[in-house]
N, C-alpha and C positions, 0 to 999 in steps of 0.2 A: 241473329241467333240467341235465345233465351241464355241467362246466364250459366243454369244448372244441366244445357241441353248438351248431349252428345252426339258426335256422328263417327261411324267406323265403315272405312271403304275398304274394300279389296276384292285383287285379282287372284284367282287358284292355279295362273297359267299352265292349266292341263293337268296339275298334281289331285285333286278332286275334282270327281264329274260333277256334271250338271244334274241337278235334281237334288244333289246332296243336302242335308241340314243343316246347318252353322247355328250355335246357339252361343246366347251372352248370358254368363252368372257370376252370383256373389257366392266366395264362401259363406257359409254359415256361423263360422268361427269355432265349430268343433268337427272338422273334417269332412263333411259334404258340400256340393254346389248347388244353388238354390237359383234354378234359370229363370230370365224375367223378359226376355225375347229373344227371336230367332228369324231367320232368313234364307229363303230357297237359295242355291248357287244357279247363276241364270247367265248363261253366256260368257262363263268363267268370271263371273264378278257376284259380288255381295254387297250389302248393305245394312247396317247395322244402327238402331237407335237407340238412347234413352237417356237417364237422367241420374245426374251425378248423385251422392249421398251425402260425398264429402271433397274436400280439395285436398291432395289428389286421391281419388276414388278408385279401389282396385277390382279390375273386374276381368273377367276370366271366359276366353275363345275356346269354344272345343265344339265336338260333334260325338256324336252315340252311334253312327252306322259302321261297318265293316271296311269301307272306303276311306275313312276318315281315321288318321293316328288316333291313338290312344290320351296321347299327351298335352293338354291345353296351353293355351298362350297366356300368359299372365299381362295384363293393358295397366297402365297407370294413367289414368284420366283425367287429362285439364279439359281448360275451354277451347282449345282446336282439334280440328278434324285430324282422325288417326287412320293414317293409310297403310293399309298390311298387304304385304306380296309374297305369295305360297314360295317356297321352293324344296316341298316334301311333299308328302301325304301327312306328315304331321303337324300340328298346328303350331307346337312350342318352338320347331325351328325358323319358323316365318319372320320376315325380316318386317321390322316395324318403322312408320315414319312417324315420330311424336317428337314434341318438344318439351316434354316433362322430363328435368335430369334424373329422376329415379327409374324412367324406361331405360336410358342411356345406360345406367348400373347392373339395369335388370341383362340389358344386352350383354353385356361383360362375363356377368356368370353364366347363362347361356355358352358364353364362349368356354368357360373355365370347365363345363359340363361335356361339350363337343358333340357338333352337330353330327357327328356319324352314331355315338353313343346313344345319343337320345333317339334316333332313329332306331337301333337295334332292339331297345327297350321296350319304345313303343311296338314292334312290330311280336316281340314275343308277348306283350299283353295281349295283343289283338288274340294271339291264337291261343291263350287261356279262354278268352271270351269266346273264339268261336268254334275253334277245332272239337267236335264233338267226341273225337277217337281217345281225347286224354283220358287216363286212368290217374287214378289221387295220387301215386307215387310220380308219374310223367308230372302232375301240376306242382309238386313239389321239389321236384328238381327243376323244372323251367322258374319257378318264382327265384330258386336260389341264383340259375345262372342270372336271372334277372338283377337281384340284389349285386352281386359280382361285376356284375358289368356298371352298373351304377356307381359302384364304390369308388373306383378312383377319381372320379370327378366331383363325389361330393366332398371326397378329402383335399383337394385341389381348392375347393370352395373354403371347407374351413381352417387350411393354411392361409390364404388370405385375409379370411374376418380376424383372425389373430393378430395379425398386423395392425389392424385400424386400433386409433386410439376410444373409440367407442363406434359401436353398431346405429346406421341408419334406417330408415324405414326398411329400405330394403335389404338392407343386411340382415336385417332381425327377421323379416321370412325366407332368408337363404340359412339363416343360423337353422331355423325351426326345423327345416327342412331338412338339411345337413345331419341336424341331431337323430333323426329315426332312424339313422344309418349306427350309430354308437355300438349297437349291438353285435356290428360284423367289425370292428375294426377292430382288429387284433393286436395293434401295435399302441402301448401306452403310451408312447406323445400323444398320438393324435386324440386319444381320451382325456389326457391333461390337458391340449389346446382347447378343449370344447369346454372342460371344467373352469379354466382361465378365463373364456369369452363370457362363461355363463357369471363369475364373477364378476365381472365386468359393467355387466348390465348395468342401467337404470333401476331403482325402485319402479317405476312405473312400467318400463319392458319387463320386470321381473312377474308382475302382475297380471303380464297379456296373455292369450291361450299360450300364443310362440312362447314365451318364457315359461310358463308352467309345462308346457309339453317337452321342452329342453331340459329341465330339469329332470322329469321322469326319466330321461334315458341316461343324462349325462351321470344323475344320482338317484338310480333307481333303487328301490324297496327290492327286499329280500323276495323271490317268488314262492309263493308255496306250492310242493310239489305232493304228489298220488302218496296219500297218508298223512298228509299233513290237517289240521283243521281248517275249515272256510273262515274267511277274511268277512265282516261284517261291516256295513255301512249304514249312514241315511239314505233313505231313497225315497222318490215322491211317484204317486200314480197318477191318473191322467185328471184326478179332480184337485190336483196339488197334496192330497192329505198323505202325511209321514208315513215311513213303515220302514222294517228290518229285515233283512233276511232270517233272521232269529224269528220273525211270527210264521216263518212256512216249516220250518224244521219240529220235530219232537213228535210228527204226527206219523210216523212210519213210512215214511215216503222217500224216495230221492229225488231232488232236485236238479234238473237242468237249467244252468242259467244260459242265456242266450243272450251276447253281445253283437249289437247289430245297430244300424240305421237304412235311413228311409231310403238313400239315396247310395245303397252296395246292393249291386246287380244280385253276387252270391249268396248276401243275406236276403233279399228276394228269395234267391232260387231254393233256397233252405226251409221256407214257408209249409210246403206240399206233405214234407217228411215229419215237419215238428207235429203238422196237424191229424198227420196219421199215428204218432206216438202218441200225442194229446188223448186221441180216439178210443186208442186200443190198452193204453196202461193207465188210463184215469185213476185207476184205484192204488196203483204201485209209482207215480211219474205225477210231480209237479213241475211245471213247466215255467222259467219267471224269463221273461226277456226284458234286458237289460239297454236302452236308447244311449247311444253315446254321442246324438248330433242334439239337434237343436229342441227346443218344445215343439214346434211346427213339425218336425219328424215324426215327433214321439206321438203326436196326437194323430196325424194323416196316417201313419202306421198303423194305428192301434184297428183299422178295421179288418185287418187280415188276421187277427189274434184273436183266438178264443179261450186266451188264458193271461196271466197278467204280465202286464205294460209298465215297468219302472222307468227311471231314470234318476241321476243325482245331480245331473245337472252340469257335470264337469267335463264333459267329452271323454276323450281318452286321458285326462291327467287325475281323474279321481277314483273309484272302485277299480276301474278297466285298470290302471296303472298298476296298483297295490297286487293285482293276478295277475300283473307282468304280459299284459294286453297290449300290443305295438298296433296288429290289423285286427282287422273284423271281417267273417265272421269270426267270434272264436266262440265254444260253446265249451263249459265245463260240468261234470255230474259230480255232484255231493250225496256221499250215501245217507242213509236217515238219522246213522250216528254222527253226521258234521264233519265226515270224515272227507277229503276230496278224492274221487274214485280216478277222475281220467278229463283230458283235457284234449279236446279237438281244435286246430287251428286251420281255419279256412273252412272252402266248403265247395270241393270238387263240382266244377259247374254241371256235367252231366254225368258222372259216376261215382257219385257218395256210398260209403259204407258204414256210415257212423250211425243212421239209424238202427242196423240191423245188429252194430257191437251195441248200444246199450240196450236191444230188447233181449240181447244174451247176459247182459250184466244183471237187469232186475227182474228177467223173467228166465230164472235160468233153468234148465234142460231136468226135465224130474230122473231120478237113479233108476236105474234098471228094475229093482223093487218096485217102485211106486208105479214105474210104468207098465206094470205086470197086471195091475189089481185092476 
């Protein structure tokens, strides 16, 4: 076998039906998965192959179908064949035979999260994706339930990391993941632990996306609210030319900021509604999509947009962090005077009233006197 070549062999043990597709992907460094190979499950087995980019390489095993849980399995790839055995429909819980020490550490952190909690979260995620009866309020309630289900496990992980003299590669990944829950940590002790862990990171670790992301959660910028002035930043268009939000103001129009990524399903669902807004309110509204993924994501997604598609190249740690954005999609309406009008966090997959609200703000109903003319 070639030194850079790896093989993953697996059994689904009846938890995932034959004919389902499993994918391998790499995290793009800014919040999304880039798929590079796949295999169909046949007779309860699958085999995936690829080439490492480094040793160890981090890859992710996942599915996109309703029959497969929404949470991926992180694998640390070395020279030897990796064997995977399913013990639920959720890849994150699957048993891994792998001689890489990072994988053993990975398994320990998964145990801290708890198999039952992982499965419960995955099933709630699946409901968000597939249940067309969910209203925006139902989605918000379900999202909060997911967070509350995850939170105890994340705090257990944070407590373990706090006891370590320094973070390993695996520990840094899990510190990054746990930091995303800082907003919901109501005990000051847990926030203090997170800040102390961050303080112990090496300079190199702090400069990684993981470190920058953790800092944005444990040392968050003050988030602008309704009525506050917008926050500007250096942004880049598809040609690589720089610009600022200021360039689009002072034209008598509202601005709708759309924080998105190509690999975000709700982001894709929002595009038809944005197109409708663009065509019906072109004289009143400027739409600016700000990509929080990779350069590849920004370029590939540009074909869907009829409006500006910009990025600061910093994922969720740049301008998105300064607006307090922790997940995507997120939309911010800025009035012509530069003051923030409203935030919309998330996008209901099947029932979104955001576009109607925006129309009501930028195209107010005429007064009775005007209507009678």
